[in-house]
C-alpha positions as CSV (number, residue, x, y, z in Angstrom):
1,X,-3.3,16.0,4.4
2,X,-1.3,13.8,2.0
3,X,2.3,13.0,3.4
4,X,5.2,13.9,1.2
5,X,8.9,13.6,1.3
6,X,9.4,17.0,2.8
7,X,7.3,16.0,5.8
8,X,9.5,12.9,6.4
9,X,12.6,15.2,6.2
10,X,10.9,17.4,8.8
11,X,10.4,14.6,11.2
12,X,13.9,13.3,10.7
13,X,15.2,17.0,11.2
14,X,13.3,17.2,14.5
15,X,14.7,14.0,15.8
16,X,18.3,14.7,14.8
17,X,18.1,18.3,16.4
18,X,16.5,17.1,19.6
19,X,14.5,20.2,19.9
20,X,11.9,22.0,17.7
21,X,13.9,25.3,18.2
22,X,16.9,24.0,16.9
23,X,15.1,22.0,14.0
24,X,13.3,25.0,12.9
25,X,16.6,26.9,12.6
26,X,18.3,24.1,10.7
27,X,15.1,24.0,8.4
28,X,15.2,27.8,8.0
29,X,11.6,28.1,9.3
30,X,10.2,29.6,12.7
31,X,9.5,27.5,15.7
32,X,5.8,28.2,15.6
33,X,5.4,27.2,11.9
34,X,7.5,24.0,12.5
35,X,5.1,23.2,15.5
36,X,2.1,23.6,13.4
37,X,3.6,21.5,10.6
38,X,4.3,18.6,13.0
39,X,0.8,18.9,14.4
40,X,-0.6,18.3,11.0
41,X,1.8,15.4,10.2
42,X,0.8,13.8,13.5
43,X,-2.8,14.2,12.5
44,X,-2.2,12.4,9.3
45,X,-0.4,9.5,11.0
46,X,-3.0,9.4,13.9
47,X,-0.7,10.0,16.9
48,X,2.1,11.7,18.7
49,X,5.5,11.4,17.1
50,X,7.3,13.2,20.0
51,X,7.1,14.1,23.7
52,X,8.6,17.2,25.4
53,X,11.3,16.6,28.0
54,X,13.9,18.5,29.9
55,X,16.3,17.6,27.3
56,X,14.2,18.6,24.2
57,X,11.8,16.3,22.3
58,X,11.8,12.6,22.4
59,X,10.5,10.2,20.0
60,X,7.2,8.2,21.1
61,X,7.0,4.6,20.0
62,X,5.1,5.7,17.0
63,X,7.7,8.2,16.2
64,X,10.7,5.7,16.6
65,X,8.5,3.6,13.8
66,X,7.9,6.6,11.6
67,X,11.6,7.5,11.9
68,X,12.9,4.2,10.9
69,X,10.8,4.0,8.0
70,X,11.3,7.6,6.9
71,X,15.0,7.2,7.1
72,X,14.6,4.1,4.9
73,X,12.5,5.9,2.3
74,X,14.9,8.9,2.4
75,X,17.9,6.7,1.8
76,X,16.2,5.0,-1.1
77,X,15.3,8.4,-2.6
78,X,18.6,9.7,-2.5
79,X,20.2,6.5,-3.9
80,X,17.8,6.8,-6.9
81,X,18.8,10.6,-7.1
82,X,22.4,9.7,-7.3
83,X,22.2,7.0,-9.7
84,X,19.6,8.3,-12.1
85,X,22.3,10.1,-14.3
86,X,24.4,7.1,-14.5
87,X,21.8,4.6,-15.4
88,X,22.7,2.8,-18.7
89,X,21.2,4.1,-22.0
90,X,18.0,2.1,-22.8
91,X,17.6,0.8,-19.5
92,X,13.9,0.7,-18.2
93,X,13.3,1.9,-14.6
94,X,10.3,0.5,-12.8
95,X,9.0,1.0,-9.5
96,X,6.0,-1.0,-7.8
97,X,4.2,-2.0,-4.6
98,X,5.0,-5.6,-3.5
99,X,3.0,-8.3,-5.4
100,X,3.5,-10.4,-8.6
101,X,3.0,-7.6,-11.3
102,X,6.3,-5.9,-11.1
103,X,8.5,-9.1,-11.1
104,X,6.6,-10.3,-14.0
105,X,7.1,-7.1,-15.9
106,X,10.9,-7.2,-15.2
107,X,11.1,-10.6,-17.0
108,X,8.7,-9.6,-19.8
109,X,10.6,-6.2,-20.5
110,X,14.1,-7.8,-20.7
111,X,15.3,-8.7,-17.3
112,X,18.9,-7.2,-17.2
113,X,17.7,-4.3,-19.0
114,X,15.4,-3.2,-16.3
115,X,16.2,-1.9,-12.8
116,X,13.5,-1.8,-10.2
117,X,12.5,0.0,-6.9
118,X,9.9,-1.5,-4.4
119,X,8.0,0.4,-1.9
120,X,4.5,0.1,0.1
121,X,3.8,3.9,-0.6
122,X,2.0,4.5,-4.0
123,X,2.5,8.5,-3.3
124,X,6.3,8.1,-3.0
125,X,6.3,5.9,-6.3
126,X,4.2,8.5,-7.9
127,X,6.8,11.2,-6.8
128,X,9.7,9.2,-8.4
129,X,8.0,8.8,-11.6
130,X,7.1,12.6,-11.7
131,X,10.5,13.4,-10.9
132,X,11.9,11.2,-13.8
133,X,13.7,8.9,-11.5
134,X,11.3,6.1,-12.6
135,X,10.0,5.5,-16.1
136,X,6.7,3.8,-14.6
137,X,5.1,2.4,-11.5
138,X,2.7,-0.3,-10.4
139,X,0.6,1.1,-7.5
140,X,-2.5,0.2,-5.8
141,X,-5.3,2.2,-4.5
142,X,-8.6,1.6,-2.8
143,X,-12.3,2.4,-3.1
144,X,-13.1,5.8,-2.0
145,X,-9.5,6.5,-1.7
146,X,-8.7,6.6,-5.4
147,X,-5.2,7.6,-6.2
148,X,-4.8,11.0,-7.9
149,X,-1.3,11.1,-9.4
150,X,0.3,14.4,-9.5
151,X,0.3,16.5,-12.9
152,X,1.2,15.5,-15.6
153,X,1.4,11.9,-14.7
154,X,-1.1,9.3,-16.6
155,X,-2.4,6.5,-14.9
156,X,-4.6,3.4,-16.1
157,X,-6.3,0.5,-14.4
158,X,-4.4,-2.9,-14.5
159,X,-7.0,-4.9,-12.7
160,X,-9.5,-4.9,-9.8
161,X,-9.3,-7.3,-6.7
162,X,-11.4,-7.5,-3.7
163,X,-10.1,-7.6,-0.3
164,X,-10.5,-10.9,1.6
165,X,-9.8,-12.0,5.2
166,X,-7.1,-14.3,6.3
167,X,-7.7,-16.6,9.4
168,X,-6.4,-19.6,11.2
169,X,-7.6,-23.0,9.9
170,X,-8.9,-23.8,13.1
171,X,-11.1,-20.7,13.7
172,X,-14.7,-21.4,13.9
173,X,-15.6,-19.2,10.8
174,X,-13.1,-21.0,8.7
175,X,-15.8,-23.6,7.5
176,X,-17.9,-20.7,6.1
177,X,-17.8,-19.9,2.3
178,X,-17.8,-16.2,3.1
179,X,-17.9,-14.1,6.4
180,X,-19.6,-10.9,7.3
181,X,-17.1,-8.4,8.4
182,X,-19.3,-7.7,11.3
183,X,-18.7,-11.2,12.5
184,X,-15.2,-10.4,13.1
185,X,-15.9,-7.6,15.7
186,X,-14.2,-9.2,18.6
187,X,-11.1,-10.5,16.7
188,X,-7.6,-9.2,17.0
189,X,-6.4,-7.8,13.6
190,X,-3.0,-7.7,12.0
191,X,-2.9,-4.5,9.8
192,X,-0.2,-3.5,7.3
193,X,0.9,0.1,8.5
194,X,-0.3,3.3,6.6
195,X,0.9,3.4,3.0
196,X,-0.2,7.2,2.5
197,X,-2.6,6.1,-0.3
198,X,-5.7,5.0,1.6
199,X,-4.6,2.1,3.8
200,X,-5.6,1.0,6.4
201,X,-8.2,4.1,6.3
202,X,-10.5,2.3,4.0
203,X,-10.3,-0.9,6.0
204,X,-11.3,1.0,9.3
205,X,-13.9,2.9,7.5
206,X,-15.5,-0.3,6.5
207,X,-15.4,-1.8,9.9
208,X,-17.2,1.4,11.4
209,X,-19.8,0.8,8.7
210,X,-20.2,-2.8,9.8
211,X,-20.8,-1.4,13.3
212,X,-17.4,-1.7,15.1
213,X,-14.0,-0.5,15.9
214,X,-11.4,-3.2,15.2
215,X,-9.0,-4.1,17.7
216,X,-5.6,-3.7,16.0
217,X,-2.8,-4.7,18.2
218,X,-0.6,-6.1,15.5
219,X,1.1,-4.0,12.8
220,X,3.1,-5.7,10.0
221,X,3.8,-5.3,6.4
222,X,5.8,-8.5,5.8
223,X,3.8,-11.2,4.3
224,X,5.7,-13.8,6.4
225,X,5.1,-12.1,9.5
226,X,1.5,-11.9,8.7
227,X,1.2,-15.6,7.9
228,X,2.9,-16.4,11.4
229,X,0.7,-13.9,13.2
230,X,-2.4,-15.6,11.8
231,X,-1.4,-19.2,12.0
232,X,0.4,-19.3,15.4
233,X,-1.0,-16.0,17.0
234,X,-4.7,-16.6,16.3
235,X,-5.0,-13.2,14.8
236,X,-7.1,-12.4,11.5
237,X,-5.9,-10.2,8.7
238,X,-7.3,-8.5,5.7
239,X,-5.5,-9.4,2.8
240,X,-5.5,-9.5,-1.1
241,X,-7.8,-12.1,-2.6
242,X,-4.8,-13.4,-4.5
243,X,-3.0,-14.0,-1.1
244,X,-2.0,-17.7,-1.0
245,X,-3.5,-20.1,1.7
246,X,-0.7,-22.2,3.5
247,X,-0.9,-24.7,6.2
248,X,-2.9,-23.5,9.1
249,X,-4.0,-20.3,7.2
250,X,-7.1,-20.0,5.0
251,X,-8.5,-17.2,2.9
252,X,-12.1,-16.3,2.9
253,X,-14.2,-13.8,0.8
254,X,-16.1,-11.0,2.9
255,X,-19.9,-10.9,2.3
256,X,-20.8,-8.0,0.2
257,X,-17.3,-7.0,-1.0
258,X,-17.1,-4.1,1.3
259,X,-13.4,-3.5,0.3
260,X,-12.0,-3.4,-3.3
261,X,-8.4,-2.3,-4.4
262,X,-7.2,-1.6,-7.8
263,X,-3.7,-2.1,-9.4
264,X,-2.7,0.8,-11.6
265,X,0.0,1.7,-14.0
266,X,1.4,5.2,-13.5
267,X,3.7,6.8,-16.0
268,X,5.0,10.2,-17.3
269,X,3.5,11.3,-20.6
270,X,7.0,12.6,-21.9
271,X,9.0,9.6,-20.3
272,X,10.6,6.9,-22.3
273,X,7.8,4.5,-21.7
274,X,4.9,6.8,-22.9
275,X,4.6,5.3,-26.3
276,X,4.8,1.6,-24.8
277,X,2.2,2.3,-22.0
278,X,-0.5,0.4,-23.6
279,X,1.6,-2.6,-24.1
280,X,3.2,-2.4,-20.5
281,X,-0.5,-2.2,-19.1
282,X,-1.4,-5.2,-21.1
283,X,1.4,-7.2,-20.0
284,X,0.7,-6.2,-16.4
285,X,-2.9,-7.2,-16.7
286,X,-1.7,-10.7,-18.2
287,X,0.6,-11.3,-15.3
288,X,-2.0,-10.5,-12.7
289,X,-4.6,-12.7,-14.4
290,X,-2.0,-15.6,-14.5
291,X,-1.2,-15.2,-11.1
292,X,-5.0,-15.0,-10.1
293,X,-5.7,-18.4,-11.8
294,X,-3.5,-20.0,-9.4
295,X,-5.6,-19.1,-6.5
296,X,-8.6,-21.3,-6.1
297,X,-10.6,-19.3,-3.7
298,X,-10.3,-16.2,-5.7
299,X,-11.4,-18.0,-8.9
300,X,-14.2,-19.6,-7.1
301,X,-15.4,-16.0,-5.9
302,X,-15.0,-14.8,-9.4
303,X,-17.4,-17.7,-10.8
304,X,-19.9,-16.9,-8.1
305,X,-19.7,-13.4,-8.8
306,X,-20.2,-13.8,-12.7
307,X,-23.3,-16.4,-11.8
308,X,-24.8,-13.5,-9.6
309,X,-24.3,-10.8,-12.1
310,X,-25.8,-12.9,-14.8
311,X,-28.7,-13.7,-12.6
312,X,-29.6,-9.8,-12.3
313,X,-33.0,-8.9,-13.9
314,X,-31.2,-6.0,-15.6
315,X,-28.6,-8.4,-17.2
316,X,-31.3,-10.7,-18.5
317,X,-32.2,-10.8,-22.2
318,X,-35.8,-9.5,-23.0
């Protein structure tokens, strides 16, 4: 099941009411139907959100995290809805996941004539484009978890990027040019929380295929926190190939490239950016390419990849 805004509102309603019976009445549904919906939401998130007590239902640790995140998302959505009618004529409204592409587009498309909204959830950003609250969004998906934007949205690939691994500079594997995923079986991982678009499911699946279930005691979405967890805490973290190295932290490719992500531009065919979608996608690709050129490990990996492709028998000229 894919999580939607209505599911987040359901979780918040249960927490606010303090019981499934009261929440069902507030939402205009039956208690059994609400219980079944909550169970589907919990399966999608991978754990219990509430436990029953004498005073009703109480959020679990996962529930507290989901509630905090949900309230922030819903507040942002409400703010967008309130401000949509008042946005200046001709202003471009862009959304995007964290990364260099969205800031670059803001600069290229006019700076003060652009408003923006950033979030980790590609599905939320697509929903906002579909609802006319954003003109376009830069989102990401992963191999075997390809994004299917809701009808009638259009989508084009900006760039593809492998997933690398960030590890402490002092780690024994840091001297290697590339690392097999199976070699990390005993490590403690820092993982970004679920984005509703395939992460971290794609990473967990890759680990299973490599023969192990990863230990993931740390969850963090902020890049600074991830760096600190790796450099000071000794953990390792899957990361974008364009994630910058820093003192105490190195980036290494994963052998065989078991994980790949795509950067995508999503827009509405009847929206104000529809006629400029090709131009915006081209600008986004240029921004990503310029950013990638500043990452030596990624540039080196690309060079080796091209040499390997050129050496393949089916690529040789007769």
